[in-house]
N, CA, C and O atoms as CSV, one atom per row, in Angstrom:
chain,resi,resn,atom,element,x,y,z
A,1,MET,N,N,3.110,-16.002,-7.672
A,1,MET,CA,C,3.258,-14.560,-7.653
A,1,MET,C,C,2.516,-13.962,-8.853
A,1,MET,O,O,2.536,-14.504,-9.959
A,2,VAL,N,N,1.876,-12.850,-8.597
A,2,VAL,CA,C,1.229,-12.073,-9.645
A,2,VAL,C,C,1.899,-10.710,-9.652
A,2,VAL,O,O,2.081,-10.106,-8.594
A,3,GLU,N,N,2.265,-10.220,-10.819
A,3,GLU,CA,C,2.936,-8.921,-10.916
A,3,GLU,C,C,2.424,-8.169,-12.122
A,3,GLU,O,O,2.230,-8.748,-13.191
A,4,TRP,N,N,2.205,-6.879,-11.949
A,4,TRP,CA,C,1.848,-6.026,-13.066
A,4,TRP,C,C,2.334,-4.612,-12.785
A,4,TRP,O,O,2.560,-4.225,-11.639
A,5,THR,N,N,2.486,-3.856,-13.858
A,5,THR,CA,C,2.920,-2.467,-13.770
A,5,THR,C,C,1.825,-1.591,-14.345
A,5,THR,O,O,1.230,-1.896,-15.379
A,6,VAL,N,N,1.577,-0.499,-13.651
A,6,VAL,CA,C,0.516,0.413,-14.044
A,6,VAL,C,C,1.030,1.835,-13.871
A,6,VAL,O,O,1.871,2.098,-13.011
A,7,ARG,N,N,0.529,2.741,-14.681
A,7,ARG,CA,C,0.862,4.154,-14.511
A,7,ARG,C,C,0.321,4.591,-13.155
A,7,ARG,O,O,-0.842,4.339,-12.839
A,8,ALA,N,N,1.153,5.239,-12.359
A,8,ALA,CA,C,0.749,5.663,-11.012
A,8,ALA,C,C,-0.013,6.985,-11.105
A,8,ALA,O,O,0.512,8.061,-10.819
A,9,VAL,N,N,-1.265,6.855,-11.515
A,9,VAL,CA,C,-2.171,8.003,-11.583
A,9,VAL,C,C,-3.469,7.608,-10.898
A,9,VAL,O,O,-3.861,6.441,-10.915
A,10,LEU,N,N,-4.129,8.582,-10.297
A,10,LEU,CA,C,-5.337,8.301,-9.519
A,10,LEU,C,C,-6.400,7.572,-10.329
A,10,LEU,O,O,-7.168,6.786,-9.775
A,11,GLU,N,N,-6.455,7.823,-11.622
A,11,GLU,CA,C,-7.457,7.180,-12.479
A,11,GLU,C,C,-7.303,5.663,-12.527
A,11,GLU,O,O,-8.245,4.962,-12.893
A,12,ASN,N,N,-6.135,5.150,-12.165
A,12,ASN,CA,C,-5.895,3.701,-12.199
A,12,ASN,C,C,-6.151,3.006,-10.867
A,12,ASN,O,O,-5.991,1.790,-10.762
A,13,LEU,N,N,-6.546,3.763,-9.854
A,13,LEU,CA,C,-6.768,3.173,-8.530
A,13,LEU,C,C,-7.826,2.072,-8.555
A,13,LEU,O,O,-7.607,0.998,-7.996
A,14,SER,N,N,-8.956,2.320,-9.185
A,14,SER,CA,C,-10.027,1.310,-9.191
A,14,SER,C,C,-9.577,0.034,-9.899
A,14,SER,O,O,-9.969,-1.063,-9.500
A,15,GLN,N,N,-8.765,0.162,-10.937
A,15,GLN,CA,C,-8.228,-1.007,-11.642
A,15,GLN,C,C,-7.311,-1.811,-10.714
A,15,GLN,O,O,-7.360,-3.040,-10.704
A,16,VAL,N,N,-6.482,-1.119,-9.942
A,16,VAL,CA,C,-5.565,-1.796,-9.030
A,16,VAL,C,C,-6.347,-2.547,-7.949
A,16,VAL,O,O,-6.069,-3.714,-7.669
A,17,ILE,N,N,-7.322,-1.871,-7.347
A,17,ILE,CA,C,-8.111,-2.515,-6.295
A,17,ILE,C,C,-8.889,-3.707,-6.849
A,17,ILE,O,O,-8.980,-4.741,-6.188
A,18,ALA,N,N,-9.446,-3.577,-8.046
A,18,ALA,CA,C,-10.188,-4.688,-8.656
A,18,ALA,C,C,-9.273,-5.893,-8.866
A,18,ALA,O,O,-9.681,-7.030,-8.634
A,19,ARG,N,N,-8.062,-5.653,-9.294
A,19,ARG,CA,C,-7.110,-6.753,-9.527
A,19,ARG,C,C,-6.732,-7.423,-8.206
A,19,ARG,O,O,-6.647,-8.649,-8.133
A,20,VAL,N,N,-6.507,-6.627,-7.170
A,20,VAL,CA,C,-6.195,-7.169,-5.849
A,20,VAL,C,C,-7.369,-8.002,-5.343
A,20,VAL,O,O,-7.175,-9.101,-4.824
A,21,ASP,N,N,-8.587,-7.478,-5.494
A,21,ASP,CA,C,-9.772,-8.194,-5.026
A,21,ASP,C,C,-9.952,-9.528,-5.749
A,21,ASP,O,O,-10.397,-10.504,-5.145
A,22,GLU,N,N,-9.610,-9.576,-7.029
A,22,GLU,CA,C,-9.670,-10.849,-7.766
A,22,GLU,C,C,-8.776,-11.891,-7.098
A,22,GLU,O,O,-9.169,-13.044,-6.925
A,23,GLU,N,N,-7.576,-11.470,-6.729
A,23,GLU,CA,C,-6.633,-12.392,-6.096
A,23,GLU,C,C,-7.110,-12.790,-4.695
A,23,GLU,O,O,-6.951,-13.939,-4.285
A,24,LEU,N,N,-7.693,-11.838,-3.968
A,24,LEU,CA,C,-8.203,-12.143,-2.628
A,24,LEU,C,C,-9.365,-13.139,-2.696
A,24,LEU,O,O,-9.480,-14.013,-1.837
A,25,GLU,N,N,-10.211,-13.013,-3.697
A,25,GLU,CA,C,-11.329,-13.949,-3.859
A,25,GLU,C,C,-10.826,-15.366,-4.101
A,25,GLU,O,O,-11.412,-16.326,-3.601
A,26,LYS,N,N,-9.752,-15.502,-4.860
A,26,LYS,CA,C,-9.169,-16.823,-5.109
A,26,LYS,C,C,-8.705,-17.481,-3.815
A,26,LYS,O,O,-8.656,-18.707,-3.712
A,27,LEU,N,N,-8.364,-16.652,-2.828
A,27,LEU,CA,C,-7.860,-17.156,-1.547
A,27,LEU,C,C,-8.966,-17.285,-0.510
A,27,LEU,O,O,-8.703,-17.613,0.646
A,28,ASP,N,N,-10.202,-17.026,-0.923
A,28,ASP,CA,C,-11.345,-17.077,-0.013
A,28,ASP,C,C,-11.085,-16.184,1.214
A,28,ASP,O,O,-11.252,-16.594,2.362
A,29,CYS,N,N,-10.676,-14.967,0.917
A,29,CYS,CA,C,-10.319,-14.004,1.955
A,29,CYS,C,C,-11.554,-13.544,2.722
A,29,CYS,O,O,-12.567,-13.218,2.104
A,30,PRO,N,N,-11.497,-13.510,4.049
A,30,PRO,CA,C,-12.609,-12.977,4.832
A,30,PRO,C,C,-12.859,-11.504,4.472
A,30,PRO,O,O,-11.915,-10.777,4.163
A,31,MET,N,N,-14.100,-11.072,4.510
A,31,MET,CA,C,-14.466,-9.718,4.102
A,31,MET,C,C,-13.737,-8.656,4.927
A,31,MET,O,O,-13.295,-7.650,4.373
A,32,LYS,N,N,-13.604,-8.861,6.229
A,32,LYS,CA,C,-12.922,-7.871,7.073
A,32,LYS,C,C,-11.489,-7.658,6.597
A,32,LYS,O,O,-11.043,-6.517,6.476
A,33,ALA,N,N,-10.774,-8.727,6.331
A,33,ALA,CA,C,-9.395,-8.622,5.857
A,33,ALA,C,C,-9.348,-7.963,4.481
A,33,ALA,O,O,-8.450,-7.167,4.205
A,34,GLN,N,N,-10.310,-8.290,3.615
A,34,GLN,CA,C,-10.338,-7.690,2.282
A,34,GLN,C,C,-10.520,-6.178,2.375
A,34,GLN,O,O,-9.840,-5.429,1.674
A,35,VAL,N,N,-11.415,-5.731,3.217
A,35,VAL,CA,C,-11.631,-4.290,3.380
A,35,VAL,C,C,-10.361,-3.625,3.897
A,35,VAL,O,O,-9.986,-2.557,3.414
A,36,GLN,N,N,-9.692,-4.241,4.871
A,36,GLN,CA,C,-8.457,-3.682,5.410
A,36,GLN,C,C,-7.367,-3.617,4.338
A,36,GLN,O,O,-6.643,-2.626,4.242
A,37,ILE,N,N,-7.257,-4.660,3.545
A,37,ILE,CA,C,-6.264,-4.680,2.469
A,37,ILE,C,C,-6.604,-3.632,1.425
A,37,ILE,O,O,-5.715,-2.925,0.949
A,38,ASP,N,N,-7.875,-3.518,1.060
A,38,ASP,CA,C,-8.288,-2.514,0.068
A,38,ASP,C,C,-7.954,-1.103,0.531
A,38,ASP,O,O,-7.487,-0.285,-0.262
A,39,VAL,N,N,-8.187,-0.812,1.802
A,39,VAL,CA,C,-7.864,0.519,2.335
A,39,VAL,C,C,-6.356,0.755,2.277
A,39,VAL,O,O,-5.910,1.842,1.909
A,40,ALA,N,N,-5.575,-0.254,2.638
A,40,ALA,CA,C,-4.116,-0.134,2.584
A,40,ALA,C,C,-3.643,0.091,1.145
A,40,ALA,O,O,-2.796,0.948,0.893
A,41,VAL,N,N,-4.189,-0.675,0.212
A,41,VAL,CA,C,-3.830,-0.529,-1.201
A,41,VAL,C,C,-4.148,0.889,-1.675
A,41,VAL,O,O,-3.340,1.523,-2.354
A,42,GLU,N,N,-5.326,1.374,-1.313
A,42,GLU,CA,C,-5.712,2.728,-1.721
A,42,GLU,C,C,-4.739,3.767,-1.164
A,42,GLU,O,O,-4.268,4.628,-1.906
A,43,GLU,N,N,-4.440,3.697,0.109
A,43,GLU,CA,C,-3.544,4.676,0.731
A,43,GLU,C,C,-2.164,4.648,0.075
A,43,GLU,O,O,-1.601,5.699,-0.233
A,44,ILE,N,N,-1.628,3.468,-0.135
A,44,ILE,CA,C,-0.277,3.350,-0.691
A,44,ILE,C,C,-0.250,3.806,-2.147
A,44,ILE,O,O,0.628,4.575,-2.537
A,45,PHE,N,N,-1.202,3.339,-2.952
A,45,PHE,CA,C,-1.197,3.702,-4.368
A,45,PHE,C,C,-1.427,5.198,-4.553
A,45,PHE,O,O,-0.775,5.823,-5.389
A,46,VAL,N,N,-2.334,5.773,-3.792
A,46,VAL,CA,C,-2.592,7.215,-3.895
A,46,VAL,C,C,-1.339,8.004,-3.525
A,46,VAL,O,O,-1.027,9.003,-4.173
A,47,ASN,N,N,-0.621,7.570,-2.498
A,47,ASN,CA,C,0.622,8.259,-2.133
A,47,ASN,C,C,1.656,8.178,-3.247
A,47,ASN,O,O,2.339,9.162,-3.531
A,48,ILE,N,N,1.776,7.023,-3.876
A,48,ILE,CA,C,2.707,6.898,-5.002
A,48,ILE,C,C,2.273,7.839,-6.124
A,48,ILE,O,O,3.097,8.564,-6.681
A,49,ALA,N,N,0.987,7.829,-6.454
A,49,ALA,CA,C,0.471,8.658,-7.546
A,49,ALA,C,C,0.680,10.149,-7.266
A,49,ALA,O,O,1.022,10.909,-8.172
A,50,ARG,N,N,0.479,10.556,-6.042
A,50,ARG,CA,C,0.562,11.987,-5.711
A,50,ARG,C,C,1.980,12.487,-5.472
A,50,ARG,O,O,2.300,13.624,-5.822
A,51,TYR,N,N,2.833,11.656,-4.882
A,51,TYR,CA,C,4.105,12.179,-4.390
A,51,TYR,C,C,5.368,11.569,-4.979
A,51,TYR,O,O,6.390,12.253,-5.033
A,52,ALA,N,N,5.349,10.335,-5.417
A,52,ALA,CA,C,6.594,9.661,-5.814
A,52,ALA,C,C,7.308,10.366,-6.956
A,52,ALA,O,O,8.533,10.487,-6.943
A,53,TYR,N,N,6.557,10.827,-7.934
A,53,TYR,CA,C,7.164,11.405,-9.130
A,53,TYR,C,C,6.863,12.893,-9.300
A,53,TYR,O,O,7.245,13.486,-10.309
A,54,ALA,N,N,6.193,13.494,-8.342
A,54,ALA,CA,C,5.721,14.875,-8.470
A,54,ALA,C,C,6.845,15.811,-8.917
A,54,ALA,O,O,7.959,15.730,-8.401
A,55,PRO,N,N,6.563,16.685,-9.861
A,55,PRO,CA,C,5.270,16.991,-10.470
A,55,PRO,C,C,4.952,16.120,-11.685
A,55,PRO,O,O,3.922,16.316,-12.330
A,56,ASP,N,N,5.813,15.171,-12.000
A,56,ASP,CA,C,5.585,14.285,-13.144
A,56,ASP,C,C,4.815,13.043,-12.710
A,56,ASP,O,O,4.308,12.977,-11.590
A,57,THR,N,N,4.733,12.066,-13.598
A,57,THR,CA,C,4.128,10.775,-13.262
A,57,THR,C,C,5.108,9.668,-13.630
A,57,THR,O,O,6.071,9.887,-14.365
A,58,GLY,N,N,4.844,8.490,-13.110
A,58,GLY,CA,C,5.679,7.337,-13.402
A,58,GLY,C,C,4.884,6.076,-13.158
A,58,GLY,O,O,3.666,6.121,-12.987
A,59,ASP,N,N,5.568,4.962,-13.142
A,59,ASP,CA,C,4.909,3.676,-12.990
A,59,ASP,C,C,5.005,3.144,-11.567
A,59,ASP,O,O,5.900,3.505,-10.803
A,60,ALA,N,N,4.062,2.280,-11.237
A,60,ALA,CA,C,4.097,1.505,-9.998
A,60,ALA,C,C,3.995,0.043,-10.398
A,60,ALA,O,O,3.158,-0.334,-11.217
A,61,THR,N,N,4.844,-0.761,-9.818
A,61,THR,CA,C,4.768,-2.204,-10.034
A,61,THR,C,C,4.204,-2.812,-8.762
A,61,THR,O,O,4.648,-2.510,-7.654
A,62,ILE,N,N,3.227,-3.666,-8.946
A,62,ILE,CA,C,2.550,-4.297,-7.810
A,62,ILE,C,C,2.781,-5.792,-7.905
A,62,ILE,O,O,2.559,-6.410,-8.947
A,63,ARG,N,N,3.225,-6.356,-6.808
A,63,ARG,CA,C,3.443,-7.802,-6.736
A,63,ARG,C,C,2.571,-8.362,-5.627
A,63,ARG,O,O,2.554,-7.850,-4.508
A,64,ILE,N,N,1.855,-9.415,-5.956
A,64,ILE,CA,C,1.074,-10.129,-4.956
A,64,ILE,C,C,1.788,-11.445,-4.706
A,64,ILE,O,O,2.039,-12.223,-5.627
A,65,LEU,N,N,2.108,-11.676,-3.447
A,65,LEU,CA,C,2.925,-12.825,-3.058
A,65,LEU,C,C,2.189,-13.619,-1.986
A,65,LEU,O,O,2.584,-13.585,-0.821
A,66,PRO,N,N,1.130,-14.331,-2.355
A,66,PRO,CA,C,0.369,-15.050,-1.333
A,66,PRO,C,C,1.113,-16.281,-0.837
A,66,PRO,O,O,1.755,-16.995,-1.608
A,67,ASP,N,N,1.014,-16.511,0.456
A,67,ASP,CA,C,1.530,-17.730,1.078
A,67,ASP,C,C,0.289,-18.538,1.455
A,67,ASP,O,O,-0.241,-18.396,2.557
A,68,THR,N,N,-0.166,-19.381,0.538
A,68,THR,CA,C,-1.420,-20.106,0.744
A,68,THR,C,C,-1.315,-21.113,1.884
A,68,THR,O,O,-2.302,-21.376,2.571
A,69,GLU,N,N,-0.137,-21.673,2.088
A,69,GLU,CA,C,0.030,-22.658,3.151
A,69,GLU,C,C,-0.212,-22.039,4.532
A,69,GLU,O,O,-0.845,-22.650,5.393
A,70,ASN,N,N,0.297,-20.829,4.729
A,70,ASN,CA,C,0.156,-20.148,6.022
A,70,ASN,C,C,-0.952,-19.098,6.026
A,70,ASN,O,O,-1.144,-18.400,7.022
A,71,ARG,N,N,-1.686,-18.984,4.909
A,71,ARG,CA,C,-2.789,-18.013,4.758
A,71,ARG,C,C,-2.342,-16.581,5.056
A,71,ARG,O,O,-2.983,-15.852,5.813
A,72,VAL,N,N,-1.215,-16.202,4.433
A,72,VAL,CA,C,-0.711,-14.840,4.544
A,72,VAL,C,C,-0.754,-14.209,3.158
A,72,VAL,O,O,-0.264,-14.780,2.184
A,73,PHE,N,N,-1.347,-13.026,3.088
A,73,PHE,CA,C,-1.415,-12.274,1.841
A,73,PHE,C,C,-0.363,-11.173,1.915
A,73,PHE,O,O,-0.425,-10.301,2.782
A,74,ALA,N,N,0.594,-11.219,1.009
A,74,ALA,CA,C,1.659,-10.213,0.979
A,74,ALA,C,C,1.629,-9.494,-0.362
A,74,ALA,O,O,1.343,-10.083,-1.405
A,75,MET,N,N,1.932,-8.206,-0.298
A,75,MET,CA,C,2.002,-7.388,-1.512
A,75,MET,C,C,3.215,-6.482,-1.425
A,75,MET,O,O,3.622,-6.058,-0.343
A,76,GLU,N,N,3.779,-6.197,-2.578
A,76,GLU,CA,C,4.831,-5.196,-2.677
A,76,GLU,C,C,4.417,-4.131,-3.676
A,76,GLU,O,O,3.853,-4.420,-4.732
A,77,PHE,N,N,4.708,-2.909,-3.316
A,77,PHE,CA,C,4.503,-1.768,-4.213
A,77,PHE,C,C,5.886,-1.220,-4.512
A,77,PHE,O,O,6.645,-0.894,-3.599
A,78,ARG,N,N,6.213,-1.119,-5.795
A,78,ARG,CA,C,7.528,-0.637,-6.202
A,78,ARG,C,C,7.364,0.577,-7.111
A,78,ARG,O,O,6.536,0.586,-8.022
A,79,ASP,N,N,8.173,1.602,-6.841
A,79,ASP,CA,C,8.192,2.766,-7.722
A,79,ASP,C,C,9.617,3.285,-7.803
A,79,ASP,O,O,10.430,3.033,-6.914
A,80,SER,N,N,9.914,4.004,-8.865
A,80,SER,CA,C,11.247,4.572,-9.075
A,80,SER,C,C,11.259,6.063,-8.779
A,80,SER,O,O,12.101,6.800,-9.293
A,81,GLY,N,N,10.337,6.497,-7.962
A,81,GLY,CA,C,10.249,7.909,-7.613
A,81,GLY,C,C,11.293,8.300,-6.577
A,81,GLY,O,O,12.241,7.562,-6.308
A,82,VAL,N,N,11.092,9.479,-6.005
A,82,VAL,CA,C,11.979,10.013,-4.986
A,82,VAL,C,C,12.057,9.024,-3.814
A,82,VAL,O,O,11.018,8.569,-3.335
A,83,PRO,N,N,13.251,8.687,-3.348
A,83,PRO,CA,C,13.353,7.784,-2.199
A,83,PRO,C,C,12.603,8.358,-0.995
A,83,PRO,O,O,12.810,9.509,-0.610
A,84,PHE,N,N,11.733,7.540,-0.410
A,84,PHE,CA,C,10.951,7.994,0.744
A,84,PHE,C,C,10.505,6.790,1.550
A,84,PHE,O,O,9.827,5.896,1.044
A,85,ASP,N,N,10.900,6.785,2.822
A,85,ASP,CA,C,10.493,5.722,3.744
A,85,ASP,C,C,9.337,6.249,4.595
A,85,ASP,O,O,9.562,7.000,5.543
A,86,PRO,N,N,8.101,5.861,4.265
A,86,PRO,CA,C,6.958,6.382,5.019
A,86,PRO,C,C,6.912,5.869,6.453
A,86,PRO,O,O,6.202,6.434,7.284
A,87,LEU,N,N,7.651,4.818,6.753
A,87,LEU,CA,C,7.639,4.259,8.099
A,87,LEU,C,C,8.475,5.089,9.078
A,87,LEU,O,O,8.359,4.917,10.291
A,88,LYS,N,N,9.315,5.987,8.556
A,88,LYS,CA,C,10.112,6.855,9.420
A,88,LYS,C,C,9.315,8.056,9.913
A,88,LYS,O,O,9.711,8.720,10.870
A,89,LYS,N,N,8.202,8.331,9.263
A,89,LYS,CA,C,7.373,9.462,9.678
A,89,LYS,C,C,6.705,9.104,11.001
A,89,LYS,O,O,6.133,8.021,11.125
A,90,PRO,N,N,6.765,9.996,11.994
A,90,PRO,CA,C,6.120,9.680,13.277
A,90,PRO,C,C,4.607,9.515,13.119
A,90,PRO,O,O,3.977,10.180,12.296
A,91,ASP,N,N,4.046,8.623,13.919
A,91,ASP,CA,C,2.594,8.430,13.892
A,91,ASP,C,C,1.900,9.698,14.381
A,91,ASP,O,O,2.388,10.368,15.291
A,92,PRO,N,N,0.760,10.025,13.772
A,92,PRO,CA,C,0.022,11.196,14.235
A,92,PRO,C,C,-0.553,10.946,15.627
A,92,PRO,O,O,-0.819,9.806,16.011
A,93,ASP,N,N,-0.735,12.012,16.359
A,93,ASP,CA,C,-1.352,11.909,17.687
A,93,ASP,C,C,-2.862,11.870,17.487
A,93,ASP,O,O,-3.509,12.909,17.356
A,94,VAL,N,N,-3.407,10.673,17.466
A,94,VAL,CA,C,-4.841,10.516,17.194
A,94,VAL,C,C,-5.704,10.856,18.401
A,94,VAL,O,O,-6.931,10.808,18.320
A,95,THR,N,N,-5.071,11.199,19.520
A,95,THR,CA,C,-5.852,11.629,20.674
A,95,THR,C,C,-6.254,13.101,20.540
A,95,THR,O,O,-7.153,13.571,21.237
A,96,LEU,N,N,-5.583,13.823,19.641
A,96,LEU,CA,C,-5.927,15.235,19.417
A,96,LEU,C,C,-7.161,15.345,18.532
A,96,LEU,O,O,-7.450,14.444,17.745
A,97,ALA,N,N,-7.872,16.426,18.659
A,97,ALA,CA,C,-8.990,16.709,17.751
A,97,ALA,C,C,-8.423,16.877,16.351
A,97,ALA,O,O,-7.287,17.323,16.189
A,98,ALA,N,N,-9.197,16.528,15.351
A,98,ALA,CA,C,-8.740,16.585,13.959
A,98,ALA,C,C,-8.184,17.966,13.612
A,98,ALA,O,O,-7.182,18.069,12.905
A,99,ARG,N,N,-8.819,19.014,14.097
A,99,ARG,CA,C,-8.376,20.377,13.761
A,99,ARG,C,C,-7.018,20.716,14.384
A,99,ARG,O,O,-6.345,21.643,13.933
A,100,ASP,N,N,-6.613,19.967,15.425
A,100,ASP,CA,C,-5.356,20.242,16.111
A,100,ASP,C,C,-4.193,19.376,15.625
A,100,ASP,O,O,-3.059,19.563,16.064
A,101,ARG,N,N,-4.465,18.436,14.727
A,101,ARG,CA,C,-3.415,17.546,14.226
A,101,ARG,C,C,-2.696,18.167,13.040
A,101,ARG,O,O,-3.243,19.006,12.324
A,102,GLN,N,N,-1.455,17.732,12.851
A,102,GLN,CA,C,-0.720,18.121,11.651
A,102,GLN,C,C,-1.322,17.397,10.452
A,102,GLN,O,O,-1.853,16.294,10.581
A,103,VAL,N,N,-1.232,18.026,9.292
A,103,VAL,CA,C,-1.742,17.420,8.070
A,103,VAL,C,C,-0.798,16.305,7.640
A,103,VAL,O,O,0.421,16.450,7.723
A,104,GLY,N,N,-1.360,15.201,7.183
A,104,GLY,CA,C,-0.560,14.109,6.639
A,104,GLY,C,C,-0.229,13.046,7.665
A,104,GLY,O,O,-0.262,13.282,8.873
A,105,GLY,N,N,0.092,11.867,7.151
A,105,GLY,CA,C,0.532,10.773,7.998
A,105,GLY,C,C,-0.548,9.832,8.475
A,105,GLY,O,O,-0.243,8.743,8.960
A,106,LEU,N,N,-1.806,10.225,8.350
A,106,LEU,CA,C,-2.873,9.374,8.857
A,106,LEU,C,C,-3.035,8.117,7.997
A,106,LEU,O,O,-3.332,7.047,8.528
A,107,GLY,N,N,-2.847,8.229,6.697
A,107,GLY,CA,C,-3.009,7.077,5.803
A,107,GLY,C,C,-2.031,5.959,6.113
A,107,GLY,O,O,-2.432,4.805,6.263
A,108,ILE,N,N,-0.749,6.294,6.210
A,108,ILE,CA,C,0.241,5.250,6.488
A,108,ILE,C,C,0.062,4.720,7.907
A,108,ILE,O,O,0.359,3.555,8.173
A,109,PHE,N,N,-0.420,5.562,8.822
A,109,PHE,CA,C,-0.734,5.116,10.176
A,109,PHE,C,C,-1.821,4.042,10.135
A,109,PHE,O,O,-1.723,3.024,10.820
A,110,MET,N,N,-2.857,4.276,9.327
A,110,MET,CA,C,-3.932,3.283,9.183
A,110,MET,C,C,-3.400,1.988,8.581
A,110,MET,O,O,-3.801,0.898,8.991
A,111,VAL,N,N,-2.500,2.107,7.612
A,111,VAL,CA,C,-1.896,0.918,7.007
A,111,VAL,C,C,-1.131,0.138,8.067
A,111,VAL,O,O,-1.277,-1.081,8.160
A,112,LYS,N,N,-0.326,0.815,8.858
A,112,LYS,CA,C,0.469,0.137,9.886
A,112,LYS,C,C,-0.412,-0.535,10.930
A,112,LYS,O,O,-0.072,-1.610,11.424
A,113,LYS,N,N,-1.523,0.075,11.267
A,113,LYS,CA,C,-2.411,-0.485,12.281
A,113,LYS,C,C,-3.240,-1.658,11.752
A,113,LYS,O,O,-3.583,-2.559,12.518
A,114,SER,N,N,-3.564,-1.661,10.474
A,114,SER,CA,C,-4.458,-2.695,9.940
A,114,SER,C,C,-3.727,-3.897,9.338
A,114,SER,O,O,-4.320,-4.966,9.191
A,115,MET,N,N,-2.464,-3.738,8.992
A,115,MET,CA,C,-1.684,-4.837,8.436
A,115,MET,C,C,-0.858,-5.493,9.545
A,115,MET,O,O,-0.555,-4.860,10.556
A,116,ASP,N,N,-0.501,-6.749,9.352
A,116,ASP,CA,C,0.318,-7.453,10.337
A,116,ASP,C,C,1.785,-7.068,10.233
A,116,ASP,O,O,2.497,-7.040,11.237
A,117,LYS,N,N,2.237,-6.771,9.023
A,117,LYS,CA,C,3.611,-6.315,8.798
A,117,LYS,C,C,3.598,-5.257,7.712
A,117,LYS,O,O,2.869,-5.362,6.726
A,118,VAL,N,N,4.420,-4.233,7.911
A,118,VAL,CA,C,4.653,-3.216,6.887
A,118,VAL,C,C,6.157,-2.974,6.886
A,118,VAL,O,O,6.736,-2.593,7.904
A,119,LEU,N,N,6.777,-3.196,5.742
A,119,LEU,CA,C,8.231,-3.086,5.630
A,119,LEU,C,C,8.584,-2.176,4.464
A,119,LEU,O,O,7.885,-2.150,3.451
A,120,TYR,N,N,9.674,-1.429,4.614
A,120,TYR,CA,C,10.145,-0.560,3.538
A,120,TYR,C,C,11.610,-0.861,3.266
A,120,TYR,O,O,12.384,-1.145,4.180
A,121,ALA,N,N,11.974,-0.794,1.989
A,121,ALA,CA,C,13.374,-0.889,1.582
A,121,ALA,C,C,13.564,-0.039,0.332
A,121,ALA,O,O,12.625,0.191,-0.430
A,122,TYR,N,N,14.784,0.418,0.140
A,122,TYR,CA,C,15.142,1.093,-1.104
A,122,TYR,C,C,16.131,0.187,-1.801
A,122,TYR,O,O,17.262,0.021,-1.345
A,123,GLU,N,N,15.700,-0.408,-2.926
A,123,GLU,CA,C,16.494,-1.417,-3.620
A,123,GLU,C,C,16.618,-1.086,-5.095
A,123,GLU,O,O,15.616,-0.837,-5.765
A,124,ASN,N,N,17.828,-1.083,-5.599
A,124,ASN,CA,C,18.083,-0.887,-7.027
A,124,ASN,C,C,17.342,0.328,-7.583
A,124,ASN,O,O,16.744,0.261,-8.657
A,125,GLY,N,N,17.387,1.430,-6.848
A,125,GLY,CA,C,16.756,2.659,-7.317
A,125,GLY,C,C,15.241,2.674,-7.192
A,125,GLY,O,O,14.572,3.491,-7.824
A,126,GLN,N,N,14.697,1.770,-6.377
A,126,GLN,CA,C,13.242,1.705,-6.216
A,126,GLN,C,C,12.838,1.716,-4.750
A,126,GLN,O,O,13.481,1.102,-3.898
A,127,ASN,N,N,11.741,2.439,-4.484
A,127,ASN,CA,C,11.060,2.317,-3.202
A,127,ASN,C,C,10.297,1.008,-3.229
A,127,ASN,O,O,9.603,0.716,-4.202
A,128,VAL,N,N,10.416,0.218,-2.176
A,128,VAL,CA,C,9.688,-1.043,-2.077
A,128,VAL,C,C,8.957,-1.043,-0.736
A,128,VAL,O,O,9.582,-1.068,0.324
A,129,LEU,N,N,7.631,-1.013,-0.798
A,129,LEU,CA,C,6.821,-1.074,0.416
A,129,LEU,C,C,6.068,-2.394,0.390
A,129,LEU,O,O,5.329,-2.685,-0.551
A,130,ARG,N,N,6.263,-3.182,1.424
A,130,ARG,CA,C,5.646,-4.509,1.513
A,130,ARG,C,C,4.649,-4.512,2.659
A,130,ARG,O,O,4.941,-4.036,3.756
A,131,ILE,N,N,3.458,-5.058,2.389
A,131,ILE,CA,C,2.471,-5.240,3.429
A,131,ILE,C,C,2.115,-6.721,3.501
A,131,ILE,O,O,2.134,-7.430,2.495
A,132,GLU,N,N,1.789,-7.173,4.713
A,132,GLU,CA,C,1.373,-8.565,4.909
A,132,GLU,C,C,0.166,-8.596,5.826
A,132,GLU,O,O,0.074,-7.834,6.788
A,133,LYS,N,N,-0.763,-9.496,5.507
A,133,LYS,CA,C,-1.968,-9.654,6.303
A,133,LYS,C,C,-2.286,-11.133,6.443
A,133,LYS,O,O,-2.388,-11.857,5.454
A,134,GLN,N,N,-2.440,-11.567,7.681
A,134,GLN,CA,C,-2.865,-12.953,7.953
A,134,GLN,C,C,-4.344,-13.067,7.592
A,134,GLN,O,O,-5.169,-12.269,8.037
A,135,LEU,N,N,-4.663,-14.069,6.780
A,135,LEU,CA,C,-6.050,-14.281,6.394
A,135,LEU,C,C,-6.688,-15.289,7.329
A,135,LEU,O,O,-7.865,-15.613,7.177
């Protein structure tokens, strides 16, 4: 397991993605899966930075939990912000033209579609969002 805590601000996004990519390279991750994971990481971290502590800021703890035997890459994002389960939000109607859709929800929809598992829990005063991707 690899774990680190970073201030949940947009300026730290590139640092988070670089750290994730380092771990993916160690696992000889296929490029397609890496791109999908990077997009998921970006969507989740940006949401934490923008909404979890608004109007203030706080920390995000990121855990990488690779299962090398089964080639599954799992990550957890933890924050102590406002409790929010993004999986309860209905998926956007992507059959509508962009101008006819409601604002919001597309990022987590992309995460759900590109990852094999997306799980949410509220534990010990923290939002915990877990993603898993078969490599």
